[in-house]
C-alpha positions, -999 to +999 in steps of 0.1 A: -512-138-111-552-134-121-557-112-092-527-090-099-538-089-135-573-075-122-556-052-095-532-037-123-562-032-148-582-012-123-557+007-114-551+015-148-584+020-158-589+045-129-596+083-146-562+100-136-541+068-151-561+070-182-554+106-190-518+099-188-523+069-209-542+087-237-514+115-233-488+089-242-507+075-273-512+111-287-476+118-280-465+083-294-487+089-327-470+125-334-437+110-328-441+083-349-455+103-379-426+124-380-399+106-399-367+104-376-383+112-343-400+078-331-406+064-296-368+069-284-364+101-288-403+106-274-391+085-241-361+107-237-380+137-237-406+119-209-377+109-189-372+142-169-409+146-168-415+115-150-397+127-120-422+132-091-451+113-111-464+083-095-451+050-108-485+037-124-490+069-142-454+072-154-457+035-165-489+045-183-477+073-203-445+056-214-466+021-222-487+047-242-458+060-263-442+027-272-475+011-282-487+039-302-455+050-323-457+017-344-491+027-358-476+067-364-446+053-381-466+029-405-490+056-417-462+080-429-446+047-446-476+037-462-488+072-473-453+086-482-427+058-480-408+078-453-411+054-422-418+073-390-398+048-372-370+023-381-389-007-379-417+008-398-394+005-432-406-028-439-440-016-439-429+007-469-421-022-493-457-033-501-475-005-480-465+023-502-474+002-536-508-003-523-508+037-518-498+045-551-526+019-563-553+040-545-554+016-516-541+034-487-570+032-467-571-007-469-534-005-460-539+015-429-568-008-420-545-039-420-522-019-398-548-011-375-559-045-372-525-065-373-504-040-350-530-048-316-528-081-326-493-087-327-492-067-297-516-087-279-499-116-291-465-106-274-482-096-241-497-133-240-463-147-243-444-123-221-471-133-196-466-168-197-423-166-200-418-141-175-410-166-149-386-183-176-372-147-187-336-155-168-330-189-186-344-176-219-320-147-220-288-167-210-292-191-239-276-162-262-237-157-263-216-143-292-218-175-311-259-172-310-255-135-319-236-139-347-257-170-361-291-149-356-276-122-378-264-146-404-300-161-404-314-123-407-290-117-437-294-152-453-333-148-449-334-113-466-312-125-493-330-149-503-357-129-505-344-112-533-346-142-554-363-123-584-329-109-590-302-125-569-272-107-583-286-071-577-296-082-545-262-095-536-247-060-549-271-044-524-261-067-493-228-058-502-229-020-503-249-025-469-222-047-454-197-020-464-216+006-447-218-016-415-183-015-411-176+021-412-166+035-380-151+024-346-141-014-343-157-023-312-134-057-308-101-050-318-104-010-317-094+014-341-115+035-368-123+023-400-133+040-435-140+070-418-121+091-443-109+116-417-144+127-406-152+126-369-188+120-378-184+086-389-167+073-357-197+057-347-207+044-381-237+051-400-267+058-380-298+040-387-327+064-386-309+092-410-299+063-430-338+048-435-352+085-437-328+086-468-332+053-484-370+054-483-385+087-474-360+112-494-355+087-524-393+087-529-399+126-526-369+126-551-388+103-574-420+121-571-403+156-577-389+142-609-414+124-623-443+146-609-480+139-603-494+124-570-483+095-548-516+076-562-512+072-600-550+075-604-570+100-587-600+080-594-590+048-578-582+061-544-605+045-520-613+063-491-638+039-477-611+005-478-607+002-441-630-028-442-613-047-466-580-044-445-597-054-416-610-085-432-576-093-448-559-093-418-584-120-402-584-138-432-543-140-433-544-152-394-513-176-403-493-143-413-503-126-383-491-155-360-459-158-384-450-124-375-460-121-342-440-151-333-410-135-352-415-100-334-415-119-301-382-139-303-362-114-321-375-085-298-362-106-270-324-109-281-307-076-268-290-056-292-306-070-323-338-047-325-373-043-338-361-034-371-345-069-378-379-086-363-399-067-391-377-073-420-372-106-409-412-114-404-417-098-440-390-119-455-402-151-440-438-143-453-426-136-489-406-169-487-432-189-473-459-175-502-466-196-532-457-163-555-428-147-537-421-124-569-452-105-564-441-091-532-432-055-535-457-047-556-486-039-532-496-074-513-515-069-485-494-098-466-466-076-469-482-052-446-494-074-419-463-095-414-442-068-404-469-048-386-478-077-365-441-081-356-438-043-350-460-043-318-450-076-308-414-071-305-419-046-275-430-074-250-400-094-262-379-064-257-392-063-222-379-095-210-341-089-210-345-055-200-367-064-168-349-095-161-311-083-165-314-046-171-300-055-205-322-033-231-336-051-259-338-021-281-331+015-279-365+024-267-361-002-237-326+018-228-344+051-222-375+033-204-345+015-183-340+052-169-375+056-161-372+023-140-342+035-125-355+072-115-383+055-096-363+031-076-367-001-094-337-020-096-339-043-129-332-081-121-353-111-110-363-092-075-383-069-096-409-095-106-414-098-066-411-064-054-431-046-081-451-073-100-484-052-099-468-023-116-451-043-141-484-061-149-498-024-151-471-016-179-476-045-198-516-039-202-509-002-211-488-019-239-520-034-249-545-009-243-522+018-261-520-004-293-557-007-295-565+029-289-540+041-315-555+017-339-588+036-329-575+069-333-558+063-364-593+047-382-610+076-370-588+100-393-582+073-422-604+090-448-584+123-444-550+108-441-555+088-472-565+117-489-526+126-487-522+104-515-539+130-539-517+160-532-497+169-560-458+159-559-445+199-562-466+207-532-458+174-510-423+166-518-405+201-502-430+197-472-418+161-463-385+165-471-382+195-448-402+176-420-381+145-422-348+166-422-362+185-392-367+152-376-335+136-385-316+167-371-337+169-337-326+134-327-291+145-321-286+178-332-258+171-359-258+185-392-241+154-405-274+134-401-291+157-426-259+152-449-262+113-447-300+113-451-298+138-483-266+115-496-286+080-490-316+097-505-296+100-536-286+065-534-320+053-529-337+072-557-308+054-580-316+022-566-355+027-578-342+041-611-321+010-618-342-016-601-319-024-571-339-040-540-332-020-508-343-046-484-309-064-486-289-033-483-310-020-449-308-056-432-269-060-439-264-025-428-282-032-394-268-067-390-232-061-400-217-049-370-237-074-348-226-103-369-188-092-372-188-086-335-203-118-326-179-137-351-148-123-336-157-126-300-166-163-308-133-169-323-112-154-292-135-176-267-129-208-287-091-200-296-100-204-334-122-235-329-152-235-353-169-259-334-183-230-309-212-225-336-228-259-329-216-260-291-255-257-278-287-269-285-295-229-293-269-224-318-274-262-337-314-247-341-301-217-355-275-235-377-309-258-389-328-226-395-301-210-417-298-242-439-335-244-445-338-207-453-311-210-478-327-244-493-362-227-497-353-204-518-346-233-545-384-243-543-398-218-561-373-226-587-377-262-587-417-257-587-415-237-619-393-263-635-416-291-626-445-270-639-428-265-671-418-303-673-454-313-665-469-289-693-440-301-717-451-336-712-489-330-715-480-311-748 
């Protein structure tokens, strides 16, 4: 393996291949920054262009896009509360409050460090488990998919412990929205209200753009002023603080990277779930979980380390079985087939050097994207000083254009605007949006996994503890639920000690 890695690195670092890699990174940053576009759209546009390219050139450009789009999406998430990509929505939760406090440069510095570190961790993990990829993917069936979805929902629900009732209401709204559209198991269309547009359910990207970006711009338009509350507090030179904070919170990086790699490897779950679960587990493990959402640097580091690590995890089922681990990987699968590569165990024997070249491209592109992002951080942070009446129309227009450009459906614009109003009302009345988003994403997965499991077992509930994987997931769910009571018990214990002392 070391010889193949060296050969792949030599091929990737050749001047001609580097041009394609840098081009992919620039494309990934641009498509990542614009809300609604993202890596899936960029790869879809790249797909026909790769015809006739050498395999390594196509892999370098595709790897450059996938490795850089996370950085671009996080920049707009921090500065404007408008996630450029769906996984970057988790970065909004603490990244944008930091920008409002004048610490945008520090947050971007943390992103520029946590993203490549998470990507490097994911790549190392991928290299170690590639020989075991087939066995790992086969560990998950319908019961395990259901339990993973329940674990994600429970983890996020517990993260809303500061106001459990409002968190449950938000989660209930998310579950109701997730059931809209065609029932993939039993058939039939539900809750579409006669609209053909809703047959496919609520699309994720327009929903996230509305709930976060549009909602924030509506708030800014109504309240006036700038994103940063105090222009004198904006520190354009705070990048070093973000870099140091990432290494200081190395446990958060490792936890987020592990979460991103594991969740990313589960087909159909996706990177958005990985980043939100990484955020929630970090929040629940902290001594002061209620302070998250107000501008904690750990709330930026955790999802960002998971954001890049999830790409390496998603490659496992894509390469080993031809089962795409995410939407990006579904498009990348087309690039593989276009170049005559049939996914499956044989791909590692027949095209091993090319696969290692792709893995290295993911690593180099994440590092290069961070360097480019840090080079422009001074000017990027200044966006938070632009007045709302100028900034809001521009961001809303760009967001809606990006949303429309994905599928060319006017319904996406209407949906983003509608959920933008809902998101603003949730901001106005202090309802958490995190439970709504994660329930929207995982509701369909949970329902499908449960129904398929019941059909397989003929109604026997024991199927949910029939394998070691499912038992581990059940234990994690119970622990996550129990962990939510730790802060309450800690407060009561402290109050008891204070009362005894007095």
